PQR file of N, CA, C, O and H, with PARSE charges and radii, in Angstrom:
ATOM      1  N   MET A   1     -84.183 -14.537  34.588 -0.4000 1.5000
ATOM      2  CA  MET A   1     -83.397 -14.917  33.425 -0.0000 2.0000
ATOM      3  C   MET A   1     -82.401 -16.004  33.831  0.5500 1.7000
ATOM      4  O   MET A   1     -81.759 -15.908  34.876 -0.5500 1.4000
ATOM      5  N   THR A   2     -82.282 -17.009  33.021 -0.4000 1.5000
ATOM      6  CA  THR A   2     -81.366 -18.111  33.286 -0.0000 2.0000
ATOM      7  C   THR A   2     -79.965 -17.753  32.811  0.5500 1.7000
ATOM      8  O   THR A   2     -79.772 -17.293  31.686 -0.5500 1.4000
ATOM      9  H   THR A   2     -82.804 -17.088  32.171  0.4000 1.0000
ATOM     10  N   ASN A   3     -79.003 -17.971  33.680 -0.4000 1.5000
ATOM     11  CA  ASN A   3     -77.601 -17.728  33.351 -0.0000 2.0000
ATOM     12  C   ASN A   3     -76.968 -19.078  33.014  0.5500 1.7000
ATOM     13  O   ASN A   3     -76.799 -19.924  33.893 -0.5500 1.4000
ATOM     14  H   ASN A   3     -79.160 -18.346  34.594  0.4000 1.0000
ATOM     15  N   LEU A   4     -76.621 -19.277  31.753 -0.4000 1.5000
ATOM     16  CA  LEU A   4     -76.052 -20.563  31.330 -0.0000 2.0000
ATOM     17  C   LEU A   4     -74.732 -20.878  32.026  0.5500 1.7000
ATOM     18  O   LEU A   4     -74.368 -22.047  32.152 -0.5500 1.4000
ATOM     19  H   LEU A   4     -76.758 -18.590  31.039  0.4000 1.0000
ATOM     20  N   ASP A   5     -74.016 -19.859  32.475 -0.4000 1.5000
ATOM     21  CA  ASP A   5     -72.752 -20.098  33.174 -0.0000 2.0000
ATOM     22  C   ASP A   5     -72.976 -20.751  34.539  0.5500 1.7000
ATOM     23  O   ASP A   5     -72.063 -21.372  35.082 -0.5500 1.4000
ATOM     24  H   ASP A   5     -74.313 -18.909  32.373  0.4000 1.0000
ATOM     25  N   GLU A   6     -74.171 -20.616  35.090 -0.4000 1.5000
ATOM     26  CA  GLU A   6     -74.457 -21.167  36.413 -0.0000 2.0000
ATOM     27  C   GLU A   6     -75.027 -22.588  36.363  0.5500 1.7000
ATOM     28  O   GLU A   6     -75.084 -23.271  37.385 -0.5500 1.4000
ATOM     29  H   GLU A   6     -74.912 -20.111  34.648  0.4000 1.0000
ATOM     30  N   LEU A   7     -75.444 -23.025  35.187 -0.4000 1.5000
ATOM     31  CA  LEU A   7     -76.011 -24.364  35.061 -0.0000 2.0000
ATOM     32  C   LEU A   7     -74.908 -25.417  35.079  0.5500 1.7000
ATOM     33  O   LEU A   7     -73.816 -25.208  34.550 -0.5500 1.4000
ATOM     34  H   LEU A   7     -75.398 -22.470  34.357  0.4000 1.0000
ATOM     35  N   GLU A   8     -75.213 -26.531  35.687 -0.4000 1.5000
ATOM     36  CA  GLU A   8     -74.265 -27.648  35.713 -0.0000 2.0000
ATOM     37  C   GLU A   8     -74.600 -28.572  34.557  0.5500 1.7000
ATOM     38  O   GLU A   8     -75.253 -29.600  34.740 -0.5500 1.4000
ATOM     39  H   GLU A   8     -76.100 -26.701  36.117  0.4000 1.0000
ATOM     40  N   ILE A   9     -74.142 -28.196  33.349 -0.4000 1.5000
ATOM     41  CA  ILE A   9     -74.380 -28.992  32.157 -0.0000 2.0000
ATOM     42  C   ILE A   9     -73.048 -29.300  31.487  0.5500 1.7000
ATOM     43  O   ILE A   9     -72.094 -28.529  31.578 -0.5500 1.4000
ATOM     44  H   ILE A   9     -73.611 -27.361  33.201  0.4000 1.0000
ATOM     45  N   TYR A  10     -73.007 -30.436  30.819 -0.4000 1.5000
ATOM     46  CA  TYR A  10     -71.772 -30.920  30.216 -0.0000 2.0000
ATOM     47  C   TYR A  10     -72.084 -31.538  28.864  0.5500 1.7000
ATOM     48  O   TYR A  10     -73.205 -31.985  28.620 -0.5500 1.4000
ATOM     49  H   TYR A  10     -73.783 -31.063  30.746  0.4000 1.0000
ATOM     50  N   THR A  11     -71.096 -31.561  27.995 -0.4000 1.5000
ATOM     51  CA  THR A  11     -71.261 -32.308  26.752 -0.0000 2.0000
ATOM     52  C   THR A  11     -71.183 -33.792  27.100  0.5500 1.7000
ATOM     53  O   THR A  11     -70.698 -34.166  28.168 -0.5500 1.4000
ATOM     54  H   THR A  11     -70.185 -31.198  28.194  0.4000 1.0000
ATOM     55  N   GLY A  12     -71.656 -34.616  26.202 -0.4000 1.5000
ATOM     56  CA  GLY A  12     -71.580 -36.051  26.430 -0.0000 2.0000
ATOM     57  C   GLY A  12     -70.149 -36.526  26.625  0.5500 1.7000
ATOM     58  O   GLY A  12     -69.880 -37.382  27.467 -0.5500 1.4000
ATOM     59  H   GLY A  12     -72.049 -34.312  25.335  0.4000 1.0000
ATOM     60  N   ALA A  13     -69.228 -35.965  25.839 -0.4000 1.5000
ATOM     61  CA  ALA A  13     -67.817 -36.348  25.953 -0.0000 2.0000
ATOM     62  C   ALA A  13     -67.250 -35.935  27.311  0.5500 1.7000
ATOM     63  O   ALA A  13     -66.523 -36.706  27.939 -0.5500 1.4000
ATOM     64  H   ALA A  13     -69.446 -35.270  25.154  0.4000 1.0000
ATOM     65  N   GLU A  14     -67.577 -34.723  27.768 -0.4000 1.5000
ATOM     66  CA  GLU A  14     -67.101 -34.274  29.085 -0.0000 2.0000
ATOM     67  C   GLU A  14     -67.652 -35.158  30.191  0.5500 1.7000
ATOM     68  O   GLU A  14     -66.927 -35.557  31.103 -0.5500 1.4000
ATOM     69  H   GLU A  14     -68.168 -34.097  27.258  0.4000 1.0000
ATOM     70  N   ALA A  15     -68.938 -35.460  30.102 -0.4000 1.5000
ATOM     71  CA  ALA A  15     -69.571 -36.299  31.116 -0.0000 2.0000
ATOM     72  C   ALA A  15     -68.946 -37.697  31.133  0.5500 1.7000
ATOM     73  O   ALA A  15     -68.724 -38.274  32.198 -0.5500 1.4000
ATOM     74  H   ALA A  15     -69.527 -35.136  29.362  0.4000 1.0000
ATOM     75  N   SER A  16     -68.671 -38.225  29.958 -0.4000 1.5000
ATOM     76  CA  SER A  16     -68.040 -39.542  29.864 -0.0000 2.0000
ATOM     77  C   SER A  16     -66.687 -39.542  30.559  0.5500 1.7000
ATOM     78  O   SER A  16     -66.356 -40.474  31.292 -0.5500 1.4000
ATOM     79  H   SER A  16     -68.852 -37.756  29.093  0.4000 1.0000
ATOM     80  N   GLU A  17     -65.912 -38.498  30.326 -0.4000 1.5000
ATOM     81  CA  GLU A  17     -64.589 -38.402  30.949 -0.0000 2.0000
ATOM     82  C   GLU A  17     -64.702 -38.234  32.462  0.5500 1.7000
ATOM     83  O   GLU A  17     -63.897 -38.793  33.207 -0.5500 1.4000
ATOM     84  H   GLU A  17     -66.181 -37.741  29.730  0.4000 1.0000
ATOM     85  N   ILE A  18     -65.688 -37.473  32.921 -0.4000 1.5000
ATOM     86  CA  ILE A  18     -65.909 -37.318  34.362 -0.0000 2.0000
ATOM     87  C   ILE A  18     -66.176 -38.678  34.995  0.5500 1.7000
ATOM     88  O   ILE A  18     -65.741 -38.947  36.115 -0.5500 1.4000
ATOM     89  H   ILE A  18     -66.342 -37.019  32.316  0.4000 1.0000
ATOM     90  N   LEU A  19     -66.889 -39.526  34.275 -0.4000 1.5000
ATOM     91  CA  LEU A  19     -67.209 -40.867  34.769 -0.0000 2.0000
ATOM     92  C   LEU A  19     -66.062 -41.856  34.580  0.5500 1.7000
ATOM     93  O   LEU A  19     -66.163 -43.014  34.986 -0.5500 1.4000
ATOM     94  H   LEU A  19     -67.242 -39.307  33.365  0.4000 1.0000
ATOM     95  N   GLY A  20     -64.974 -41.402  33.964 -0.4000 1.5000
ATOM     96  CA  GLY A  20     -63.824 -42.278  33.753 -0.0000 2.0000
ATOM     97  C   GLY A  20     -64.015 -43.258  32.608  0.5500 1.7000
ATOM     98  O   GLY A  20     -63.407 -44.328  32.589 -0.5500 1.4000
ATOM     99  H   GLY A  20     -64.892 -40.461  33.634  0.4000 1.0000
ATOM    100  N   LYS A  21     -64.848 -42.895  31.668 -0.4000 1.5000
ATOM    101  CA  LYS A  21     -65.160 -43.768  30.535 -0.0000 2.0000
ATOM    102  C   LYS A  21     -64.656 -43.143  29.240  0.5500 1.7000
ATOM    103  O   LYS A  21     -64.172 -42.010  29.226 -0.5500 1.4000
ATOM    104  H   LYS A  21     -65.342 -42.025  31.684  0.4000 1.0000
ATOM    105  N   GLU A  22     -64.777 -43.899  28.157 -0.4000 1.5000
ATOM    106  CA  GLU A  22     -64.410 -43.380  26.835 -0.0000 2.0000
ATOM    107  C   GLU A  22     -65.359 -42.249  26.454  0.5500 1.7000
ATOM    108  O   GLU A  22     -66.485 -42.186  26.947 -0.5500 1.4000
ATOM    109  H   GLU A  22     -65.170 -44.818  28.169  0.4000 1.0000
ATOM    110  N   ARG A  23     -64.905 -41.359  25.579 -0.4000 1.5000
ATOM    111  CA  ARG A  23     -65.670 -40.170  25.206 -0.0000 2.0000
ATOM    112  C   ARG A  23     -67.037 -40.492  24.604  0.5500 1.7000
ATOM    113  O   ARG A  23     -67.932 -39.647  24.650 -0.5500 1.4000
ATOM    114  H   ARG A  23     -63.990 -41.410  25.179  0.4000 1.0000
ATOM    115  N   SER A  24     -67.222 -41.661  24.055 -0.4000 1.5000
ATOM    116  CA  SER A  24     -68.491 -42.021  23.420 -0.0000 2.0000
ATOM    117  C   SER A  24     -69.457 -42.732  24.383  0.5500 1.7000
ATOM    118  O   SER A  24     -70.544 -43.138  23.970 -0.5500 1.4000
ATOM    119  H   SER A  24     -66.495 -42.348  24.018  0.4000 1.0000
ATOM    120  N   TYR A  25     -69.084 -42.885  25.631 -0.4000 1.5000
ATOM    121  CA  TYR A  25     -69.877 -43.650  26.600 -0.0000 2.0000
ATOM    122  C   TYR A  25     -71.314 -43.143  26.717  0.5500 1.7000
ATOM    123  O   TYR A  25     -72.251 -43.938  26.633 -0.5500 1.4000
ATOM    124  H   TYR A  25     -68.202 -42.555  25.967  0.4000 1.0000
ATOM    125  N   ILE A  26     -71.507 -41.842  26.909 -0.4000 1.5000
ATOM    126  CA  ILE A  26     -72.851 -41.281  27.080 -0.0000 2.0000
ATOM    127  C   ILE A  26     -73.701 -41.573  25.848  0.5500 1.7000
ATOM    128  O   ILE A  26     -74.848 -42.000  25.974 -0.5500 1.4000
ATOM    129  H   ILE A  26     -70.746 -41.196  26.977  0.4000 1.0000
ATOM    130  N   ARG A  27     -73.161 -41.350  24.687 -0.4000 1.5000
ATOM    131  CA  ARG A  27     -73.896 -41.591  23.438 -0.0000 2.0000
ATOM    132  C   ARG A  27     -74.320 -43.056  23.344  0.5500 1.7000
ATOM    133  O   ARG A  27     -75.461 -43.352  22.991 -0.5500 1.4000
ATOM    134  H   ARG A  27     -72.229 -41.002  24.584  0.4000 1.0000
ATOM    135  N   GLN A  28     -73.410 -43.963  23.654 -0.4000 1.5000
ATOM    136  CA  GLN A  28     -73.709 -45.393  23.559 -0.0000 2.0000
ATOM    137  C   GLN A  28     -74.748 -45.835  24.586  0.5500 1.7000
ATOM    138  O   GLN A  28     -75.674 -46.576  24.258 -0.5500 1.4000
ATOM    139  H   GLN A  28     -72.483 -43.723  23.941  0.4000 1.0000
ATOM    140  N   ILE A  29     -74.594 -45.384  25.816 -0.4000 1.5000
ATOM    141  CA  ILE A  29     -75.535 -45.767  26.872 -0.0000 2.0000
ATOM    142  C   ILE A  29     -76.923 -45.215  26.569  0.5500 1.7000
ATOM    143  O   ILE A  29     -77.922 -45.910  26.751 -0.5500 1.4000
ATOM    144  H   ILE A  29     -73.841 -44.782  26.083  0.4000 1.0000
ATOM    145  N   TYR A  30     -76.989 -43.965  26.108 -0.4000 1.5000
ATOM    146  CA  TYR A  30     -78.296 -43.381  25.809 -0.0000 2.0000
ATOM    147  C   TYR A  30     -78.969 -44.105  24.645  0.5500 1.7000
ATOM    148  O   TYR A  30     -80.185 -44.295  24.655 -0.5500 1.4000
ATOM    149  H   TYR A  30     -76.177 -43.400  25.960  0.4000 1.0000
ATOM    150  N   ALA A  31     -78.198 -44.505  23.656 -0.4000 1.5000
ATOM    151  CA  ALA A  31     -78.770 -45.222  22.507 -0.0000 2.0000
ATOM    152  C   ALA A  31     -79.331 -46.582  22.930  0.5500 1.7000
ATOM    153  O   ALA A  31     -80.369 -47.009  22.424 -0.5500 1.4000
ATOM    154  H   ALA A  31     -77.210 -44.351  23.648  0.4000 1.0000
ATOM    155  N   LYS A  32     -78.652 -47.259  23.848 -0.4000 1.5000
ATOM    156  CA  LYS A  32     -79.068 -48.601  24.262 -0.0000 2.0000
ATOM    157  C   LYS A  32     -80.055 -48.594  25.425  0.5500 1.7000
ATOM    158  O   LYS A  32     -80.991 -49.393  25.457 -0.5500 1.4000
ATOM    159  H   LYS A  32     -77.808 -46.912  24.259  0.4000 1.0000
ATOM    160  N   TYR A  33     -79.841 -47.684  26.384 -0.4000 1.5000
ATOM    161  CA  TYR A  33     -80.619 -47.677  27.619 -0.0000 2.0000
ATOM    162  C   TYR A  33     -81.062 -46.263  27.995  0.5500 1.7000
ATOM    163  O   TYR A  33     -80.599 -45.736  29.006 -0.5500 1.4000
ATOM    164  H   TYR A  33     -79.080 -47.035  26.358  0.4000 1.0000
ATOM    165  N   PRO A  34     -81.936 -45.639  27.223 -0.5600 1.5000
ATOM    166  CA  PRO A  34     -82.336 -44.261  27.523  0.2800 2.0000
ATOM    167  C   PRO A  34     -83.021 -44.112  28.884  0.5500 1.7000
ATOM    168  O   PRO A  34     -83.013 -43.028  29.468 -0.5500 1.4000
ATOM    169  N   ASN A  35     -83.612 -45.196  29.385 -0.4000 1.5000
ATOM    170  CA  ASN A  35     -84.292 -45.136  30.682 -0.0000 2.0000
ATOM    171  C   ASN A  35     -83.327 -45.027  31.866  0.5500 1.7000
ATOM    172  O   ASN A  35     -83.772 -44.818  32.995 -0.5500 1.4000
ATOM    173  H   ASN A  35     -83.619 -46.076  28.911  0.4000 1.0000
ATOM    174  N   ARG A  36     -82.033 -45.163  31.638 -0.4000 1.5000
ATOM    175  CA  ARG A  36     -81.056 -45.007  32.723 -0.0000 2.0000
ATOM    176  C   ARG A  36     -80.834 -43.537  33.087  0.5500 1.7000
ATOM    177  O   ARG A  36     -80.196 -43.233  34.095 -0.5500 1.4000
ATOM    178  H   ARG A  36     -81.672 -45.334  30.721  0.4000 1.0000
ATOM    179  N   PHE A  37     -81.360 -42.632  32.267 -0.4000 1.5000
ATOM    180  CA  PHE A  37     -81.193 -41.198  32.500 -0.0000 2.0000
ATOM    181  C   PHE A  37     -82.463 -40.624  33.123  0.5500 1.7000
ATOM    182  O   PHE A  37     -83.564 -40.903  32.648 -0.5500 1.4000
ATOM    183  H   PHE A  37     -81.879 -42.879  31.448  0.4000 1.0000
ATOM    184  N   PRO A  38     -82.322 -39.825  34.185 -0.5600 1.5000
ATOM    185  CA  PRO A  38     -83.504 -39.174  34.752  0.2800 2.0000
ATOM    186  C   PRO A  38     -84.181 -38.300  33.690  0.5500 1.7000
ATOM    187  O   PRO A  38     -83.514 -37.737  32.823 -0.5500 1.4000
ATOM    188  N   THR A  39     -85.492 -38.195  33.767 -0.4000 1.5000
ATOM    189  CA  THR A  39     -86.251 -37.387  32.823 -0.0000 2.0000
ATOM    190  C   THR A  39     -85.710 -35.961  32.791  0.5500 1.7000
ATOM    191  O   THR A  39     -85.526 -35.330  33.833 -0.5500 1.4000
ATOM    192  H   THR A  39     -86.034 -38.653  34.472  0.4000 1.0000
ATOM    193  N   GLY A  40     -85.462 -35.468  31.593 -0.4000 1.5000
ATOM    194  CA  GLY A  40     -84.995 -34.098  31.418 -0.0000 2.0000
ATOM    195  C   GLY A  40     -83.515 -33.877  31.672  0.5500 1.7000
ATOM    196  O   GLY A  40     -83.063 -32.732  31.705 -0.5500 1.4000
ATOM    197  H   GLY A  40     -85.612 -35.980  30.748  0.4000 1.0000
ATOM    198  N   SER A  41     -82.741 -34.958  31.855 -0.4000 1.5000
ATOM    199  CA  SER A  41     -81.320 -34.792  32.194 -0.0000 2.0000
ATOM    200  C   SER A  41     -80.386 -34.939  30.997  0.5500 1.7000
ATOM    201  O   SER A  41     -79.174 -34.776  31.137 -0.5500 1.4000
ATOM    202  H   SER A  41     -83.108 -35.888  31.829  0.4000 1.0000
ATOM    203  N   ILE A  42     -80.936 -35.244  29.824 -0.4000 1.5000
ATOM    204  CA  ILE A  42     -80.114 -35.388  28.624 -0.0000 2.0000
ATOM    205  C   ILE A  42     -80.919 -34.894  27.427  0.5500 1.7000
ATOM    206  O   ILE A  42     -82.132 -35.085  27.344 -0.5500 1.4000
ATOM    207  H   ILE A  42     -81.921 -35.376  29.711  0.4000 1.0000
ATOM    208  N   ARG A  43     -80.216 -34.263  26.519 -0.4000 1.5000
ATOM    209  CA  ARG A  43     -80.872 -33.777  25.305 -0.0000 2.0000
ATOM    210  C   ARG A  43     -79.836 -33.710  24.192  0.5500 1.7000
ATOM    211  O   ARG A  43     -78.668 -33.402  24.426 -0.5500 1.4000
ATOM    212  H   ARG A  43     -79.230 -34.108  26.587  0.4000 1.0000
ATOM    213  N   LYS A  44     -80.286 -34.003  22.987 -0.4000 1.5000
ATOM    214  CA  LYS A  44     -79.396 -33.948  21.836 -0.0000 2.0000
ATOM    215  C   LYS A  44     -79.634 -32.639  21.092  0.5500 1.7000
ATOM    216  O   LYS A  44     -80.768 -32.309  20.746 -0.5500 1.4000
ATOM    217  H   LYS A  44     -81.235 -34.253  22.797  0.4000 1.0000
ATOM    218  N   PHE A  45     -78.555 -31.896  20.849 -0.4000 1.5000
ATOM    219  CA  PHE A  45     -78.580 -30.669  20.074 -0.0000 2.0000
ATOM    220  C   PHE A  45     -77.698 -30.901  18.862  0.5500 1.7000
ATOM    221  O   PHE A  45     -76.473 -30.942  18.980 -0.5500 1.4000
ATOM    222  H   PHE A  45     -77.634 -32.164  21.130  0.4000 1.0000
ATOM    223  N   GLY A  46     -78.308 -31.052  17.711 -0.4000 1.5000
ATOM    224  CA  GLY A  46     -77.528 -31.373  16.520 -0.0000 2.0000
ATOM    225  C   GLY A  46     -76.908 -32.744  16.688  0.5500 1.7000
ATOM    226  O   GLY A  46     -77.615 -33.742  16.823 -0.5500 1.4000
ATOM    227  H   GLY A  46     -79.303 -31.019  17.615  0.4000 1.0000
ATOM    228  N   LYS A  47     -75.587 -32.793  16.681 -0.4000 1.5000
ATOM    229  CA  LYS A  47     -74.877 -34.061  16.868 -0.0000 2.0000
ATOM    230  C   LYS A  47     -74.358 -34.230  18.291  0.5500 1.7000
ATOM    231  O   LYS A  47     -73.762 -35.258  18.612 -0.5500 1.4000
ATOM    232  H   LYS A  47     -75.012 -31.982  16.571  0.4000 1.0000
ATOM    233  N   GLU A  48     -74.575 -33.248  19.134 -0.4000 1.5000
ATOM    234  CA  GLU A  48     -73.999 -33.236  20.486 -0.0000 2.0000
ATOM    235  C   GLU A  48     -75.047 -33.536  21.546  0.5500 1.7000
ATOM    236  O   GLU A  48     -76.152 -32.996  21.508 -0.5500 1.4000
ATOM    237  H   GLU A  48     -75.059 -32.413  18.873  0.4000 1.0000
ATOM    238  N   TYR A  49     -74.693 -34.404  22.495 -0.4000 1.5000
ATOM    239  CA  TYR A  49     -75.541 -34.650  23.656 -0.0000 2.0000
ATOM    240  C   TYR A  49     -75.116 -33.695  24.761  0.5500 1.7000
ATOM    241  O   TYR A  49     -73.927 -33.463  24.981 -0.5500 1.4000
ATOM    242  H   TYR A  49     -73.795 -34.843  22.526  0.4000 1.0000
ATOM    243  N   ILE A  50     -76.109 -33.146  25.449 -0.4000 1.5000
ATOM    244  CA  ILE A  50     -75.878 -32.284  26.607 -0.0000 2.0000
ATOM    245  C   ILE A  50     -76.526 -32.984  27.792  0.5500 1.7000
ATOM    246  O   ILE A  50     -77.685 -33.394  27.718 -0.5500 1.4000
ATOM    247  H   ILE A  50     -77.074 -33.334  25.270  0.4000 1.0000
ATOM    248  N   VAL A  51     -75.783 -33.121  28.881 -0.4000 1.5000
ATOM    249  CA  VAL A  51     -76.304 -33.805  30.067 -0.0000 2.0000
ATOM    250  C   VAL A  51     -76.121 -32.930  31.293  0.5500 1.7000
ATOM    251  O   VAL A  51     -75.243 -32.068  31.342 -0.5500 1.4000
ATOM    252  H   VAL A  51     -74.841 -32.788  28.941  0.4000 1.0000
ATOM    253  N   THR A  52     -76.961 -33.170  32.270 -0.4000 1.5000
ATOM    254  CA  THR A  52     -76.887 -32.427  33.529 -0.0000 2.0000
ATOM    255  C   THR A  52     -76.024 -33.196  34.530  0.5500 1.7000
ATOM    256  O   THR A  52     -75.690 -34.364  34.335 -0.5500 1.4000
ATOM    257  H   THR A  52     -77.674 -33.870  32.231  0.4000 1.0000
ATOM    258  N   LYS A  53     -75.681 -32.499  35.594 -0.4000 1.5000
ATOM    259  CA  LYS A  53     -74.937 -33.137  36.678 -0.0000 2.0000
ATOM    260  C   LYS A  53     -75.771 -34.269  37.285  0.5500 1.7000
ATOM    261  O   LYS A  53     -75.226 -35.277  37.734 -0.5500 1.4000
ATOM    262  H   LYS A  53     -75.952 -31.550  35.752  0.4000 1.0000
ATOM    263  N   ALA A  54     -77.093 -34.095  37.296 -0.4000 1.5000
ATOM    264  CA  ALA A  54     -77.977 -35.148  37.816 -0.0000 2.0000
ATOM    265  C   ALA A  54     -77.823 -36.438  37.022  0.5500 1.7000
ATOM    266  O   ALA A  54     -77.847 -37.525  37.600 -0.5500 1.4000
ATOM    267  H   ALA A  54     -77.536 -33.276  36.931  0.4000 1.0000
ATOM    268  N   ALA A  55     -77.667 -36.334  35.716 -0.4000 1.5000
ATOM    269  CA  ALA A  55     -77.465 -37.525  34.883 -0.0000 2.0000
ATOM    270  C   ALA A  55     -76.141 -38.196  35.229  0.5500 1.7000
ATOM    271  O   ALA A  55     -76.072 -39.419  35.348 -0.5500 1.4000
ATOM    272  H   ALA A  55     -77.647 -35.451  35.247  0.4000 1.0000
ATOM    273  N   ILE A  56     -75.099 -37.399  35.388 -0.4000 1.5000
ATOM    274  CA  ILE A  56     -73.784 -37.945  35.737 -0.0000 2.0000
ATOM    275  C   ILE A  56     -73.848 -38.643  37.095  0.5500 1.7000
ATOM    276  O   ILE A  56     -73.337 -39.751  37.256 -0.5500 1.4000
ATOM    277  H   ILE A  56     -75.155 -36.405  35.291  0.4000 1.0000
ATOM    278  N   ASP A  57     -74.478 -37.987  38.064 -0.4000 1.5000
ATOM    279  CA  ASP A  57     -74.596 -38.574  39.398 -0.0000 2.0000
ATOM    280  C   ASP A  57     -75.378 -39.881  39.371  0.5500 1.7000
ATOM    281  O   ASP A  57     -75.011 -40.838  40.052 -0.5500 1.4000
ATOM    282  H   ASP A  57     -74.893 -37.087  37.933  0.4000 1.0000
ATOM    283  N   GLU A  58     -76.456 -39.926  38.585 -0.4000 1.5000
ATOM    284  CA  GLU A  58     -77.261 -41.152  38.491 -0.0000 2.0000
ATOM    285  C   GLU A  58     -76.484 -42.280  37.824  0.5500 1.7000
ATOM    286  O   GLU A  58     -76.525 -43.418  38.291 -0.5500 1.4000
ATOM    287  H   GLU A  58     -76.754 -39.149  38.032  0.4000 1.0000
ATOM    288  N   LEU A  59     -75.782 -41.981  36.746 -0.4000 1.5000
ATOM    289  CA  LEU A  59     -74.982 -43.023  36.082 -0.0000 2.0000
ATOM    290  C   LEU A  59     -73.871 -43.516  37.005  0.5500 1.7000
ATOM    291  O   LEU A  59     -73.576 -44.710  37.034 -0.5500 1.4000
ATOM    292  H   LEU A  59     -75.748 -41.057  36.366  0.4000 1.0000
ATOM    293  N   ARG A  60     -73.257 -42.610  37.754 -0.4000 1.5000
ATOM    294  CA  ARG A  60     -72.225 -43.010  38.717 -0.0000 2.0000
ATOM    295  C   ARG A  60     -72.824 -43.941  39.768  0.5500 1.7000
ATOM    296  O   ARG A  60     -72.223 -44.958  40.114 -0.5500 1.4000
ATOM    297  H   ARG A  60     -73.498 -41.640  37.731  0.4000 1.0000
ATOM    298  N   ARG A  61     -74.005 -43.595  40.274 -0.4000 1.5000
ATOM    299  CA  ARG A  61     -74.668 -44.427  41.283 -0.0000 2.0000
ATOM    300  C   ARG A  61     -74.977 -45.808  40.706  0.5500 1.7000
ATOM    301  O   ARG A  61     -74.747 -46.823  41.363 -0.5500 1.4000
ATOM    302  H   ARG A  61     -74.494 -42.769  39.993  0.4000 1.0000
ATOM    303  N   GLN A  62     -75.496 -45.848  39.485 -0.4000 1.5000
ATOM    304  CA  GLN A  62     -75.817 -47.125  38.846 -0.0000 2.0000
ATOM    305  C   GLN A  62     -74.561 -47.969  38.642  0.5500 1.7000
ATOM    306  O   GLN A  62     -74.582 -49.180  38.861 -0.5500 1.4000
ATOM    307  H   GLN A  62     -75.683 -45.023  38.951  0.4000 1.0000
ATOM    308  N   ASN A  63     -73.472 -47.332  38.226 -0.4000 1.5000
ATOM    309  CA  ASN A  63     -72.224 -48.070  38.000 -0.0000 2.0000
ATOM    310  C   ASN A  63     -71.660 -48.613  39.306  0.5500 1.7000
ATOM    311  O   ASN A  63     -71.131 -49.725  39.341 -0.5500 1.4000
ATOM    312  H   ASN A  63     -73.455 -46.348  38.048  0.4000 1.0000
ATOM    313  N   GLU A  64     -71.771 -47.824  40.392 -0.4000 1.5000
ATOM    314  CA  GLU A  64     -71.276 -48.293  41.689 -0.0000 2.0000
ATOM    315  C   GLU A  64     -72.125 -49.450  42.201  0.5500 1.7000
ATOM    316  O   GLU A  64     -71.597 -50.403  42.774 -0.5500 1.4000
ATOM    317  H   GLU A  64     -72.200 -46.921  40.363  0.4000 1.0000
ATOM    318  N   THR A  65     -73.435 -49.371  41.996 -0.4000 1.5000
ATOM    319  CA  THR A  65     -74.330 -50.453  42.402 -0.0000 2.0000
ATOM    320  C   THR A  65     -74.006 -51.713  41.609  0.5500 1.7000
ATOM    321  O   THR A  65     -73.978 -52.814  42.159 -0.5500 1.4000
ATOM    322  H   THR A  65     -73.864 -48.597  41.530  0.4000 1.0000
ATOM    323  N   LYS A  66     -73.764 -51.544  40.324 -0.4000 1.5000
ATOM    324  CA  LYS A  66     -73.420 -52.673  39.458 -0.0000 2.0000
ATOM    325  C   LYS A  66     -72.102 -53.311  39.907  0.5500 1.7000
ATOM    326  O   LYS A  66     -71.985 -54.536  39.927 -0.5500 1.4000
ATOM    327  H   LYS A  66     -73.787 -50.650  39.877  0.4000 1.0000
ATOM    328  N   LYS A  67     -71.114 -52.491  40.267 -0.4000 1.5000
ATOM    329  CA  LYS A  67     -69.834 -53.017  40.758 -0.0000 2.0000
ATOM    330  C   LYS A  67     -70.037 -53.791  42.050  0.5500 1.7000
ATOM    331  O   LYS A  67     -69.448 -54.855  42.242 -0.5500 1.4000
ATOM    332  H   LYS A  67     -71.210 -51.496  40.250  0.4000 1.0000
ATOM    333  N   GLY A  68     -70.867 -53.260  42.934 -0.4000 1.5000
ATOM    334  CA  GLY A  68     -71.131 -53.922  44.207 -0.0000 2.0000
ATOM    335  C   GLY A  68     -71.748 -55.285  44.024  0.5500 1.7000
ATOM    336  O   GLY A  68     -71.419 -56.221  44.753 -0.5500 1.4000
ATOM    337  H   GLY A  68     -71.346 -52.396  42.779  0.4000 1.0000
ATOM    338  N   ARG A  69     -72.636 -55.410  43.063 -0.4000 1.5000
ATOM    339  CA  ARG A  69     -73.278 -56.704  42.796 -0.0000 2.0000
ATOM    340  C   ARG A  69     -72.291 -57.702  42.237  0.5500 1.7000
ATOM    341  O   ARG A  69     -72.314 -58.873  42.617 -0.5500 1.4000
ATOM    342  H   ARG A  69     -72.903 -54.650  42.471  0.4000 1.0000
ATOM    343  N   SER A  70     -71.409 -57.256  41.328 -0.4000 1.5000
ATOM    344  CA  SER A  70     -70.454 -58.195  40.725 -0.0000 2.0000
ATOM    345  C   SER A  70     -69.379 -58.610  41.730  0.5500 1.7000
ATOM    346  O   SER A  70     -68.862 -59.725  41.649 -0.5500 1.4000
ATOM    347  H   SER A  70     -71.391 -56.305  41.019  0.4000 1.0000
ATOM    348  N   THR A  71     -69.038 -57.740  42.666 -0.4000 1.5000
ATOM    349  CA  THR A  71     -68.057 -58.068  43.691 -0.0000 2.0000
ATOM    350  C   THR A  71     -68.629 -59.087  44.671  0.5500 1.7000
ATOM    351  O   THR A  71     -67.927 -60.005  45.096 -0.5500 1.4000
ATOM    352  H   THR A  71     -69.458 -56.835  42.732  0.4000 1.0000
ATOM    353  N   LYS A  72     -69.905 -58.927  45.030 -0.4000 1.5000
ATOM    354  CA  LYS A  72     -70.544 -59.833  45.993 -0.0000 2.0000
ATOM    355  C   LYS A  72     -70.743 -61.220  45.395  0.5500 1.7000
ATOM    356  O   LYS A  72     -70.765 -62.210  46.127 -0.5500 1.4000
ATOM    357  H   LYS A  72     -70.475 -58.182  44.684  0.4000 1.0000
ATOM    358  N   ALA A  73     -70.886 -61.303  44.085 -0.4000 1.5000
ATOM    359  CA  ALA A  73     -71.132 -62.589  43.437 -0.0000 2.0000
ATOM    360  C   ALA A  73     -69.893 -63.483  43.447  0.5500 1.7000
ATOM    361  O   ALA A  73     -70.007 -64.692  43.248 -0.5500 1.4000
ATOM    362  H   ALA A  73     -70.867 -60.499  43.491  0.4000 1.0000
ATOM    363  N   GLN A  74     -68.731 -62.916  43.672 -0.4000 1.5000
ATOM    364  CA  GLN A  74     -67.479 -63.699  43.625 -0.0000 2.0000
ATOM    365  C   GLN A  74     -67.205 -64.441  44.891  0.5500 1.7000
ATOM    366  O   GLN A  74     -66.195 -65.136  44.993 -0.5500 1.4000
ATOM    367  H   GLN A  74     -68.638 -61.933  43.834  0.4000 1.0000
TER
END
């Protein structure tokens, strides 16, 4: 039996705040770039997005890589 208390899942707003972004960040990124999320790491329930820790970690990695590229270009 799966214990929901043990799963590392977050609302889109919580995940956005963990990433240091505005509360709507996850919703906006998923609408524009759904391929940035690992398969099975995000799902919409009603009006709420639910994301896994894996999704947060991947977006953080992508953002850090993006920062590294923009810093090197200067």
